[in-house]
N, C-alpha and C positions, 0 to 999 in steps of 0.2 A: 454697624448694628443693623442697619438694613439688610448687609449682603449677609451677615448672621442667620438673620430670620429667613430669608429666601432659602440659605441652605437646609433650616429645618423645616419651612414649610416642604421641601421636595422631598426630604427625607420621610416625612409622614405620608405625604403622595403614593412614594413611591411603595412603601409598605403595606398601603390601604390595597392599591392596584395589585401587587403580586399575591394579596390575600383574595381577591375577588370582589373587595368592596368598591371598587372603582372599573368601569368599563375604560377602552382603549379609548374611546370618545371623551370621555370624563376626563382622564388624563391629559389627553391631549390639549383639554381647554384650559386647564390649569396650569401647566408647566410650558416654558418655551419650546420651540421646535427641535432645538439642539438637545436640550434634555430630553424631550421627548423619545428622538430616535436612540440617545445614549442608555435610556430606559430599557431599550428593544433588547439593545446587546445584552445588556447586565441579567435579563431574563432569561438568555439564551446559557449565558456563563451560570446561572443558578442552575439550569437543566441539569448540567453534568456533574452535580454535586454527589450523587451517588457513585457514579462511577470513577470519580476521585478518590471518593473515601476508602474505596477497597483499591486503589492502585499504589503499587510500590516502586514506578519507574521516576525518571527524573525530573518530569515535569512535576508531579506531585509534589516531589522534594523542595522544588523552587516555590511551588505555593504555600506548603507551611512555612517555609523561610518568610515568605512576603508577610506571612498573617502574623507571624510573632513579633517581626517588627515595628508592621503598623497597630498592634492591638492595643499596644499605650495611648499611641497617639489618637486613636480613634475611639479609646472605651467610654468618653464623654458622651458621644453622640448615640450609644445603642439603646435602642427604648423598644423593647419586647411586648409584642402587642397580644401575643397569645402563647397557647403551648408549643408552637411550630418556632422554638428559640432560635433554631440555628437559622431559619430562612430569614427572619426581623433581623438577627443579631447582624445578618450581612446587607438586608435591604436599608439597616438603618446609617450605613454608610457611604455615600457616593464617594468619597474618594477610596476609600478602600473597593470599592466594587471596581471602581474604573482600574485599578492596579490588577484586581482580579482577572477580568476581562480580557486585559491586554494578554498577561501569561497566558490564559486559556487560547484566544485567538492569535497565535505565534504567526499565523500565515503557513502552516506547514499543513500540506494536502495530501491524504493517505488514500490510495485507492485497492482494495483488495477483491482477490476472485474466491469463489468457492470452488468445491470438487466439481469438476465438467463446465466450469463456467468460463466465458471470455468477456469481456467488457473492452471498448472501445472511448476511448477519453481525449479530447479536444484541448492541447495546451493552449497557453495563453499568445503565441505567436502563431497559432492557425495550425501548427503540427497535431499530428494523430498518432496514438499508439494504443495498439491492441494489445490488452494482456490475457496472456494463457491461466488455465487454471491453477487455482494455489499460489498465487502468484500477489507480489507488494510491489505497489510504486509509490514512493513519494516525493514531493518537493515543495521548496518554499514559493508559493505564489507571490508575495509581498515583496521578495527580494530577486523577482524573477529576471528584470532587466541586467540588474549587475551580476547575476550568479546565476547562469542558465543550468542548474545541476540536477538530473534527476538519478535518485537512487532505486536500485532494481531488485529484488529477489525473487529469481523464478525466473519466466521466459515471458518475453515481449516484442512486439514486431512495432518497429516505428516506420511511419513516413512523416519525414522532415521538408517542412515546408522551403523552398528554395530561397534561399539568401539568408536562412535562419540557423544557429549554431546554437548547441549544446551539449553537454557530457553527459554520460549513464554511468555511474557509478555502481559496482558490486563487489562482492566478497573478493571475487577473483581477479578482477581487473576492471579496467577502464575503457570506454570508449567514446573518443571525440567525432563529431560531426558535422557537416554543411550541405544542407539541400539533398537528402540522401535517403534510400530505404535499406534498411536493414533488420537483421534478428538476433536478439541476445536471450541466450539463456545460461543462468546461472545458478547451479544447484550445489551442495556441501564442497564436493570436489572434481567438478565438472564445468567447464567455461567454456562455451561455443559461441562464436560470431560469424554470421553469413550477411555478405553485403551484396545487395540487388539493385541497386542503383546509386549512382553517384560515389563516393568516397569516403572511408571512415579508418578512423586512426585508433588500433588497438594497443593499449599497453598493460601488461601483466608485471609482477615481480620479476618476471625471467627474462622478456624480451617486448620487443615493440613491431607494429606490424601496419601495414598500409594495405587495406583490401580495397577491391576495384569490383566493379559488377561481374559475379559467379565467383568470387572469390570466397572462401570458408577457411575459418582456422578454430583447432580444438585443442583445448588442453585437458587430460583427463587423468585425476588422482596424482598430480605432480609429476608424470610421467613425460616424455618429448612432445613439445606441439605438433602437432600432424595439419597439413595444409591440403585442400582437394578443390575442384571446380564443381559447380553445380547451374544446369540449364534450366532450374525452376522459375520462374516468375514472383512467387515468393514462398514461405515457409508453408507447408502443406497442412500444418495443425490450424491455419487460419479457416481452411474450406473443410474439416472434419475430419481428418486424419493425421495421425501422428507417424511420423518417416525417421528412421536410423540408419545410420551408416556404419557399421564395425564398431557398433558400442557394446559394453558389457551389458550382460541381461538384466542386473540391477538396476539399471537405469531405466529400463525400459518397463522392469516391475513399477518403479516409481511413479513414470507416467500413468501406467493404468490405474495405479492407485489414486492418483489426482483426478483423470479422468470419470471415473465411476464411483467414488466414494467407497472404496473396498479396502481390506487388507489382503494381503497375500502374505503367507508364511513359505518361506523359501529355504529354511535353514536344511531341509534334506535335499536339495539341488545344489549344484555348481552356479551361482549366482554370477561369476566372472565368463561364463561361454559367452563368446562374441555372436551380437546378433545385428543381422542387416535385414530390413522390411519395414512393415508398416502395421498399424491397427487403426480400424475406424470408431470415432467416438459415439455412434449411433446405435451400438449393439454390442452390450459385452461379452455374449457367447461367442459369437462370430470373433470379436478382438480376443479373447483369450485361447481360440483355436488357430486364429492366426500366427499368434506368437509360439504358443506352447508346441503345438503337435509338429512344428518344423523343425524342434529342437528335441522332438523327443521325449518330452515331459507332460508326466499325466498331472491334471488339475483336478479337484473335488471341491464343490461348496459344502463344509460339511456344518456350518452357521452360516446363520445369513449376514453376506457381505463379509465373508470370512473365507479367502480361497488359500488351500493347501495344496503344494505341490511336491511332487515325487517323481523320480526316474523311472520310466518305462521299464 
């Protein structure tokens, strides 16, 4: 009976704290330190409610399933205190909230970059990742020691701490590393890996490669893989310039769009033209001139952030 009363009291304290009737200090004086720390986590979980309500992904379906399974068990504990029924329906059941929080806090870390943005991420083992514009990196921080896997969409430069090992997974292929520096670019139908230090293993559906310093490999649109050498100390994009070696123009256009938050209409030109060169990340007009003037392509900004291309 004493344990039941304790749970009921905790339910009430939690609900009042979420409503603002109790301060953090007052709550801390009423519950154990363990319960207080748990309540802090619960509050973080509740703050995502609106996002979850509109979500249609698998995680939201898991939460709905969890709610339906626990609804009958926890119904007797619900104590609505005011019109915010969704909030206090959740707050009334500590057991349910623990379950909800653990689903939300599943350890998955997601880092995204916006147009023209770069982010530097420190991994748990001391390795470093620089994420290029319009790219996404995800990993499970809770299972890092057992499963050092990073999922990448877009482009990133990896500086792996010596002695550390992990795998980079993309839609186009995987890269396994051990104490190295390398660049991965994975778009819808382009996969490119360059090694700058150490050694990397590259695995695609078609073949496997071992890359040493200065080695690069690329597969475009399902065609045969290409290999070449580079003497650059690192990828040029981390220094504010995108560089291309014999790639179809459509990939250069995609890179321009990602860096400058623009839309380029290319239906009137041949976007499969091969381009070798670079463009700056610091000035849009200079970048457009550098790319399109060399290919005899006219460009015009008819609307803000919308560039139209045509042959000269």
